[in-house]
C-alpha positions in Angstrom: -74.3 -59.3 -62.4 -70.7 -58.6 -63.3 -69.4 -58.0 -59.8 -66.2 -60.0 -59.8 -64.0 -58.5 -62.6 -63.4 -55.1 -61.2 -64.5 -55.3 -57.6 -63.2 -55.8 -54.1 -64.7 -59.3 -54.2 -61.7 -60.8 -56.0 -59.3 -59.0 -53.7 -61.1 -60.5 -50.7 -60.9 -64.0 -52.2 -57.2 -63.7 -52.9 -56.2 -62.1 -49.6 -58.3 -64.3 -47.4 -57.7 -67.6 -49.2 -54.9 -68.7 -46.8 -56.7 -67.7 -43.7 -59.7 -69.2 -42.0 -62.2 -66.6 -43.2 -63.2 -68.2 -46.5 -66.2 -70.0 -45.1 -67.5 -66.9 -43.4 -66.9 -64.8 -46.6 -68.9 -67.4 -48.6 -71.7 -67.2 -46.1 -71.8 -63.5 -46.0 -71.6 -63.2 -49.8 -74.6 -65.5 -50.1 -76.6 -63.6 -47.5 -75.9 -60.3 -49.2 -76.4 -61.4 -52.9 -78.5 -64.6 -52.7 -76.0 -66.2 -55.0 -73.2 -68.6 -54.0 -69.8 -67.0 -54.4 -68.4 -69.8 -56.5 -71.4 -69.6 -58.9 -70.8 -65.8 -59.3 -67.1 -66.3 -60.0 -67.8 -69.1 -62.5 -70.4 -66.9 -64.3 -68.6 -63.6 -64.2 -65.0 -64.6 -65.0 -63.1 -66.6 -67.6 -59.8 -68.1 -68.5 -56.9 -68.2 -66.1 -58.4 -65.6 -63.9 -61.5 -67.8 -63.4 -59.4 -70.9 -62.8 -57.3 -69.1 -60.3 -60.2 -67.8 -58.2 -62.1 -71.1 -58.5 -59.0 -72.9 -57.1 -58.8 -70.5 -54.2 -62.6 -71.0 -53.5 -62.3 -74.8 -53.7 -59.8 -74.9 -50.8 -61.1 -76.7 -47.7 -63.3 -74.4 -45.6 
């Protein structure tokens, strides 16, 4: 399920990381895909891109 690399999902993570929407985004992602967003990012990305998105996801909800 390579949905992170070339999709709007990464843009949503980046643009909403500084706002209070991350918890809601994670919940909606799980409801839609039955996979936790951080697990999908960890599986579908690598290197600095992965580290960057994982850092944004790890911020306090």
